[in-house]
C-alpha positions in Angstrom: 17.0 7.5 -9.8 19.2 9.1 -7.1 19.3 12.5 -8.8 15.6 12.4 -9.3 15.0 11.5 -5.7 17.3 14.3 -4.5 15.3 16.7 -6.7 12.1 15.5 -5.2 13.5 15.9 -1.7 14.5 19.5 -2.5 10.9 20.2 -3.3 9.5 18.4 -0.3 12.1 17.2 2.3 9.3 15.6 4.3 8.2 13.1 1.6 8.2 9.5 2.6 9.9 7.0 0.3 8.9 3.4 0.2 11.2 0.9 -1.7 9.8 -2.3 -3.0 11.7 -4.8 -5.3 10.2 -6.6 -8.2 12.7 -9.5 -7.8 15.7 -10.7 -5.9 18.9 -11.1 -8.0 18.4 -14.0 -10.5 21.3 -15.9 -8.9 19.3 -16.1 -5.6 16.2 -17.5 -7.3 15.1 -21.1 -8.0 15.1 -20.6 -11.8 18.1 -18.2 -12.0 16.1 -15.7 -14.0 14.3 -12.4 -13.4 10.9 -13.8 -14.3 8.9 -15.8 -11.8 10.1 -18.5 -9.4 11.0 -17.8 -5.8 13.9 -16.8 -3.5 16.0 -19.8 -2.6 15.5 -20.0 1.2 19.2 -20.4 1.9 19.6 -16.9 0.5 17.1 -15.3 2.9 20.0 -13.8 5.1 21.9 -12.7 2.0 18.9 -11.0 0.5 18.2 -9.3 3.9 21.8 -7.9 3.8 21.0 -6.5 0.3 18.1 -4.6 1.9 20.4 -3.3 4.7 23.1 -2.3 2.2 20.6 -0.6 0.0 19.1 1.5 2.8 22.6 2.4 4.0 23.8 3.4 0.5 20.7 5.5 0.0 21.3 7.2 3.4 24.9 8.0 2.3 23.3 9.8 -0.7 21.0 11.8 1.7 18.0 9.7 0.9 16.0 8.2 3.8 14.0 5.1 2.9 11.0 5.3 5.3 9.6 1.8 4.5 10.3 -1.3 2.5 8.1 -4.2 1.3 9.8 -7.6 0.9 8.2 -8.1 -2.6 6.0 -6.2 -4.9 3.0 -8.2 -6.0 4.3 -11.4 -4.4 1.6 -13.6 -6.0 2.1 -12.3 -9.6 5.1 -14.1 -11.0 4.5 -13.3 -14.7 6.1 -9.9 -15.1 9.7 -9.3 -16.0 11.0 -8.9 -13.4 8.8 -10.7 -10.9 9.2 -13.2 -8.0 6.7 -15.4 -6.3 6.7 -15.0 -2.6 4.0 -16.9 -0.7 2.9 -15.8 2.8 5.0 -18.7 4.2 8.0 -17.5 2.2 7.5 -13.9 3.3 7.4 -15.0 6.9 10.7 -16.8 6.4 12.3 -13.8 4.8 11.0 -11.3 7.4 12.5 -13.6 10.1 15.9 -12.6 8.6 15.1 -9.1 7.5 13.7 -7.8 10.8 16.8 -8.9 12.8 19.1 -7.6 10.1 17.5 -4.2 10.4 17.8 -4.3 14.2 21.5 -5.4 14.1 22.3 -2.6 11.7 20.3 0.0 13.7 18.0 0.6 10.8 14.6 2.2 11.6 13.1 1.7 8.2 9.6 0.2 8.5 8.8 -3.2 7.1 5.4 -3.3 5.3 4.2 -6.7 4.1 2.1 -8.1 1.2 1.8 -5.1 -1.3 -0.7 -6.8 -3.6 -4.4 -6.8 -4.4 -7.3 -6.7 -2.0 -8.6 -10.1 -3.2 -6.3 -12.1 -0.9 -6.6 -10.7 2.7 -5.7 -14.1 4.1 -2.1 -13.5 2.9 -1.3 -10.5 5.1 -3.4 -12.0 7.9 -1.2 -15.1 7.9 2.0 -13.1 8.0 0.8 -10.7 10.7 -0.5 -13.6 12.8 3.0 -15.1 13.0 4.3 -14.1 16.4 7.9 -14.3 15.4 7.7 -11.7 12.6 4.9 -9.5 13.9 7.2 -7.3 16.1 9.1 -6.3 12.9 6.1 -5.5 10.8 4.6 -2.0 10.6 1.6 -2.7 8.3 0.4 -4.2 5.1 0.2 -2.5 1.7 -2.5 -3.1 -0.9 -3.1 -2.5 -4.6 -6.6 -1.9 -5.8 -6.5 -3.8 -9.1 -8.6 -6.7 -7.8 -10.8 -7.4 -4.8 -12.7 -5.0 -2.6 -11.3 -2.2 -0.4 -13.1 -3.7 2.6 -10.1 -6.2 2.7 -8.1 -3.4 4.4 -10.6 -3.4 7.2 -10.6 -7.2 7.4 -6.8 -7.2 7.8 -6.9 -4.3 10.3 -9.6 -6.0 12.4 -8.1 -9.5 12.4 
């Protein structure tokens, strides 16, 4: 991946790179596997450090990660890999991730949700939490389900 990203950056050094995991390491999850289940809450700080170390390691390779999402498709836990992360769980994780970024001097944006347009209540719940809102730069959406008007719903809420 690193050689490919470096090649892309040679073609377009202004490209923005967003990193989004499919799953936390299996040992951090409730079922100890890469499929489904959730992050054990006691590992929120450890997983936030994973993000910090990843961003720092990529920077050492000359690759700037512009944004991260805590979890790709957080409501779809059937892929391998996958991980369920409810809005409440995402709030708990961002409460650790945001401060970890600040403490490490990381300017990478945190974008929440990263799932379909059929559940706008999820990003709205996360964005309405005053403790995590200062760390969040936006919400990401997929267009597999729901209506694109959900983006405006979230923006206007």
